[in-house]
C-alpha positions in Angstrom: 112.6 35.1 25.4 112.4 37.7 22.7 110.5 37.2 19.4 109.6 40.2 17.3 107.4 39.6 14.2 107.0 42.0 11.4 105.8 45.0 13.4 107.3 48.0 15.2 105.8 46.9 18.5 108.2 45.4 21.1 107.3 42.0 22.6 108.6 39.7 25.2 107.5 36.1 25.7 107.5 34.8 29.3 107.3 31.0 30.0 105.3 29.9 33.1 105.4 26.4 34.5 102.0 26.8 36.2 98.7 28.5 35.6 98.8 29.6 39.2 101.6 32.1 38.2 99.2 33.8 35.8 96.3 35.9 37.2 93.0 34.2 36.2 91.5 37.5 35.1 94.4 38.2 32.8 94.3 34.7 31.3 90.5 34.7 30.8 90.6 38.1 29.1 92.7 36.4 26.4 91.0 32.9 26.4 87.4 34.1 26.3 87.4 37.8 25.6 84.0 39.5 26.3 83.0 36.8 28.8 83.1 36.7 32.6 83.1 33.5 34.6 81.7 34.3 38.0 82.3 32.2 41.2 80.8 28.7 40.6 81.0 29.1 36.9 78.0 31.3 36.1 78.7 32.8 32.7 78.1 36.5 32.0 78.7 38.4 28.8 80.4 41.7 29.4 78.7 43.1 26.4 75.2 42.5 24.9 75.3 39.2 23.1 71.7 38.1 23.3 71.5 37.6 19.6 74.6 35.3 19.7 73.6 33.2 22.6 71.2 31.0 20.6 71.5 29.3 17.2 71.5 31.7 14.3 68.7 29.7 12.7 66.6 29.1 15.9 62.9 29.1 15.3 63.1 28.5 11.5 63.7 25.1 9.9 66.4 25.1 7.2 67.6 22.6 4.7 68.6 19.3 6.4 72.2 19.1 7.6 74.9 17.9 5.1 78.6 17.6 5.1 78.7 21.1 3.6 76.5 22.4 6.4 78.9 20.9 9.0 82.0 22.4 7.4 80.2 25.8 7.0 79.2 25.7 10.7 82.8 24.7 11.7 84.2 27.7 9.8 81.7 30.0 11.5 82.7 28.9 15.0 86.3 28.9 14.0 86.2 32.4 12.5 88.7 34.6 14.2 86.7 37.7 13.5 83.8 36.3 15.5 85.1 35.5 19.0 81.6 35.4 20.5 81.6 31.8 21.8 82.8 30.8 25.2 84.9 27.7 25.4 85.2 26.3 28.9 88.3 24.2 28.3 90.7 27.1 27.7 89.5 28.9 30.8 91.8 29.4 33.7 89.4 27.6 36.0 89.5 24.4 33.9 93.2 24.3 33.1 94.2 25.2 36.7 91.9 22.5 38.0 93.9 20.0 36.0 97.2 21.3 37.4 96.0 21.8 41.0 94.6 18.3 41.1 97.9 16.9 39.9 96.5 15.5 36.7 98.6 17.8 34.5 102.0 18.0 36.3 105.6 17.1 36.0 104.9 13.8 37.7 102.3 12.8 35.1 104.5 14.0 32.2 102.6 17.3 31.7 104.9 20.1 32.9 103.5 23.5 32.2 105.4 25.7 29.7 102.7 28.3 29.1 103.8 31.1 26.8 102.6 34.6 27.5 103.3 37.4 25.1 103.8 40.7 26.9 104.2 44.3 25.8 107.1 46.5 27.0 105.3 47.2 30.2 104.7 43.5 31.0 101.0 43.5 30.2 99.7 40.2 28.7 98.7 40.5 25.1 98.4 36.8 24.1 99.0 33.4 25.4 99.5 29.8 24.3 98.8 26.9 26.8 101.7 24.5 26.5 103.3 21.5 28.3 106.7 19.7 28.2 106.0 16.0 27.8 108.0 12.8 28.0 105.2 10.6 26.5 102.3 10.9 24.0 99.4 9.8 26.2 96.2 11.8 26.7 96.5 13.7 23.5 94.1 12.0 21.0 96.3 13.0 18.1 98.6 10.0 17.8 102.3 10.3 17.0 103.6 7.1 18.6 104.6 5.8 15.2 106.8 8.9 14.7 108.4 8.4 18.1 109.1 4.8 17.5 110.6 5.4 14.0 112.8 8.2 15.3 114.0 6.0 18.2 114.9 3.1 15.8 116.9 5.6 13.7 118.9 6.6 16.8 117.0 9.8 17.6 115.4 11.0 20.8 111.7 12.0 20.4 111.1 12.9 24.0 110.8 15.5 25.5 108.5 17.3 23.2 106.3 20.4 23.6 102.5 20.0 23.4 100.1 22.9 23.1 96.7 21.5 24.0 94.1 21.1 26.7 95.2 17.9 28.5 93.0 14.8 28.0 90.5 16.9 26.0 89.9 16.3 22.2 87.8 19.4 21.7 88.5 22.1 19.1 89.2 25.6 20.4 91.5 28.5 20.1 95.1 27.7 21.2 96.5 31.2 20.4 94.6 33.2 23.0 94.4 36.9 22.2 92.6 40.0 23.5 91.7 43.2 21.8 95.1 44.9 22.2 97.0 43.0 19.5 96.4 41.9 15.9 95.6 38.2 15.9 97.9 37.3 13.1 100.8 39.2 14.8 100.2 37.2 18.0 100.1 33.9 16.1 103.4 34.8 14.4 105.0 35.8 17.7 103.8 32.8 19.8 104.4 30.2 17.1 108.0 31.5 16.7 108.5 31.6 20.4 107.3 28.0 20.6 109.9 26.8 18.1 112.6 28.9 19.8 111.7 27.3 23.2 111.8 23.9 21.5 115.4 24.6 20.4 116.6 26.0 23.7 115.4 23.1 25.8 116.4 20.4 23.3 112.9 19.1 22.5 112.5 17.2 19.3 109.2 18.8 18.3 106.3 21.1 19.1 102.7 20.1 18.5 99.5 22.2 18.6 96.4 20.0 18.6 92.7 20.6 18.1 93.3 24.2 17.1 90.9 26.2 14.9 91.1 26.0 11.1 92.2 29.7 10.9 95.1 29.0 13.2 96.0 25.8 11.3 96.1 27.7 8.0 98.1 30.6 9.5 100.8 28.1 10.7 101.5 26.8 7.2 103.8 29.7 6.4 105.5 29.4 9.8 107.2 26.1 9.1 104.6 23.8 10.8 103.3 20.6 9.2 99.6 20.3 9.0 97.4 17.3 10.0 93.7 16.6 9.9 91.5 14.1 11.6 87.8 13.5 12.0 85.1 13.7 14.7 81.3 13.7 14.6 79.2 16.7 15.6 75.5 17.3 15.9 74.1 20.6 14.6 70.9 22.2 15.9 68.9 23.0 12.8 66.3 25.0 14.6 64.5 22.0 16.0 61.7 22.7 18.4 62.2 19.5 20.3 63.7 16.0 19.9 60.8 14.8 17.9 61.5 17.7 15.5 65.0 16.4 15.1 63.7 12.9 14.5 61.3 14.2 11.8 64.4 15.3 9.8 65.8 11.7 9.7 65.2 9.0 7.2 62.3 6.8 8.4 64.5 3.7 9.1 66.9 5.8 11.3 64.0 7.5 13.0 62.5 4.1 14.0 65.8 2.8 15.1 66.5 5.7 17.5 63.0 5.5 19.0 63.6 1.7 19.6 67.0 2.4 21.2 65.5 5.0 23.5 62.7 2.7 24.6 65.0 -0.2 25.3 67.6 2.0 27.1 65.2 2.7 30.0 63.0 -0.4 30.0 64.7 -1.8 33.0 63.3 1.0 35.1 66.1 3.5 34.3 65.5 7.1 35.2 67.6 10.0 33.7 68.6 13.2 35.5 70.3 16.3 34.3 72.5 17.7 37.2 74.3 21.0 37.0 75.3 24.1 39.0 74.5 24.1 42.7 72.7 20.8 42.5 76.0 19.0 42.0 77.1 17.2 45.2 80.1 15.2 46.2 77.9 12.1 46.2 77.2 12.7 42.5 81.0 13.0 41.9 81.7 9.8 43.9 79.2 7.9 41.7 80.5 9.4 38.5 84.1 8.7 39.5 83.3 5.0 39.9 81.9 5.0 36.4 84.9 6.8 35.0 87.4 4.5 36.7 85.6 1.4 35.5 85.6 2.6 31.8 89.2 3.8 32.1 90.5 0.6 33.4 88.8 -1.5 30.7 89.8 0.8 27.8 93.3 2.0 28.5 94.4 0.8 31.9 95.2 4.1 33.7 92.6 6.9 33.8 94.0 10.3 33.5 91.8 12.2 35.9 91.8 11.8 39.6 88.9 12.2 42.1 90.1 15.6 43.3 89.9 17.1 39.8 86.1 16.6 39.7 85.7 18.3 43.1 87.7 21.3 41.9 85.8 21.4 38.6 82.5 21.5 40.6 83.8 24.2 43.0 85.1 26.5 40.2 82.7 26.1 37.3 79.7 24.0 38.3 77.4 26.1 36.1 79.5 25.0 33.1 79.1 21.3 34.0 76.3 19.0 33.0 76.2 15.5 34.5 73.7 13.2 32.8 73.1 10.5 35.4 71.1 7.2 35.0 69.5 5.7 38.1 67.9 2.2 38.6 65.9 1.7 41.8 67.4 4.9 43.1 71.0 3.8 42.6 73.3 5.6 40.1 74.3 3.1 37.4 75.7 5.2 34.6 76.7 8.8 33.8 78.2 11.2 31.3 80.1 14.4 31.9 79.5 17.3 29.6 80.9 20.8 29.6 78.6 23.7 28.6 79.9 26.5 26.3 78.0 29.5 25.2 77.0 27.8 21.9 78.3 24.2 22.2 77.7 21.2 24.5 80.9 19.2 24.8 80.6 15.5 25.6 83.6 14.3 27.6 83.6 11.2 29.8 81.2 8.3 30.2 81.0 5.2 32.5 78.7 2.7 34.0 78.6 0.0 36.6 75.7 -1.9 35.0 75.3 -2.8 31.3 72.0 -2.1 29.7 71.3 -2.1 25.9 71.6 1.3 24.3 72.1 3.1 27.6 75.4 4.5 26.4 73.7 6.0 23.3 70.9 7.4 25.5 73.0 9.0 28.1 75.8 10.3 25.9 74.1 11.2 22.6 70.3 11.5 22.8 70.3 13.3 26.2 72.9 15.7 24.9 70.8 16.5 21.8 67.7 17.1 24.1 69.7 19.4 26.4 71.1 21.4 23.4 67.7 21.9 21.9 66.1 22.9 25.2 68.9 25.4 26.0 69.3 26.9 22.6 72.8 25.5 21.9 73.9 25.3 18.3 75.9 22.1 18.4 77.0 19.0 20.3 80.6 17.8 20.0 80.6 14.3 21.3 84.4 13.7 21.6 86.9 11.7 19.6 86.2 8.9 17.1 83.0 6.9 17.0 81.7 6.2 13.5 78.6 4.8 15.2 77.6 8.4 16.0 76.7 9.0 12.3 73.5 6.9 12.4 72.5 9.0 15.4 72.6 12.3 13.7 76.2 13.3 14.3 77.9 14.2 11.0 81.6 14.1 10.2 83.7 17.2 11.0 87.3 17.9 10.3 89.7 18.5 13.2 93.2 20.1 12.9 96.7 19.9 14.4 100.0 21.5 13.5 103.5 20.1 14.1 107.0 21.6 14.1 109.8 19.0 13.9 113.5 19.9 14.4 115.3 17.0 12.8 115.2 17.5 8.9 115.0 13.7 8.2 112.1 13.1 10.6 110.4 16.2 9.4 110.6 15.1 5.7 109.2 11.6 6.5 106.4 13.0 8.6 105.5 15.6 5.9 105.2 12.9 3.3 103.0 10.8 5.6 100.7 13.8 6.5 100.1 14.6 2.9 98.8 11.2 2.2 96.9 11.1 5.5 95.1 14.4 4.8 93.9 13.1 1.5 92.7 9.8 3.2 90.7 11.8 5.8 89.2 13.9 3.1 88.1 10.8 1.1 86.7 9.1 4.2 84.7 12.2 5.2 83.2 12.5 1.7 82.3 8.8 1.8 80.7 9.0 5.2 78.6 12.0 4.0 76.9 9.6 1.6 75.6 7.7 4.5 74.0 10.6 6.3 71.0 9.5 8.4 69.0 12.6 7.3 66.0 12.3 5.0 66.5 12.8 1.3 64.5 15.6 -0.2 62.6 13.0 -2.2 61.3 11.2 0.9 57.9 12.3 2.1 57.5 13.6 5.6 56.0 11.3 8.2 52.3 11.6 8.9 
């Protein structure tokens, strides 16, 4: 496939059906330039980044977080001029684990169609993780209504192309670039290659989800429709410890969180952080039981299988944090997190015993404690969840871009998205008014 943007350089786009066809070193040099993932997942910066490894405001208390602070932080981490943060989800180890375990495969409706932009010598310059899909499950950006409407009008919505990290609603770069190509040139080439591939194989549409704001804005001139949604993220405001974080909250919220934390463990619950070489197959057996229980109750068929967790532990254990709750020595609940260079990403939760507020403790409060102790700048706690607001997680905008081949469907979706973007904006502004953080007029606790 050839796609030549406005440049004198010659490019070729090669489509790979599996990450195993792409050398891990070549992929990771594009996905996380400047970082090296050693065996087991130990992270090493290939250049000095000691000043970037901790929050920029660590050690100094700033103004309390606000909606503006969240959006400013989002823009900082999404800046394409600052590619200093390591994102575990776009690594070869994570994506190939999904494929090798059979979670993302043709059988499950996730056939790899990964685009790699090459120079005239065949060297990889940029890449776009992508899948051919015959359904819309496991994406967290919902287009079922579009598919149903197109079907009723006599169209065929599936197959479609999906650029994302399967089953993972976490923002990150989708257009992966190294140092040998201008980023905007790469976005132009790969986005054009994606639409050409869509046309060649007869797919109805191409979707790029949870991409960065810069990528989202760049695609506006490339014929992609733009969509927004909302998550809740916690920001490390230079807190010395969890009590320092509580000190920033309004007194009513502060008291509520302390009450929830007490009640979560009052049945004799003990909490462990497990990562790296301490992770064992027994831990994964216990966590998988939690995961399956939650999956069956919520959506019927969990997306991840047991083998995936073993591969994840084998390939990047140092990027994994399991928060496990025990009662009388028996694991009863747990949460899976992935550790970036600056961000802790909350992923999956489950339990086999119900205890009041244990979900909040294991998923949200323990994540905050871990982030503070390890100098991480933010916690992204996954999709949805307005209840996170009262626990210090503020609204943050997420982005997706959509190319639709059929003119009629495209026009209808464009009209819908324009109204939806405004609704998301209004809701985000309204939620900001209910921030749990202390107003400047409120005195500090004694």
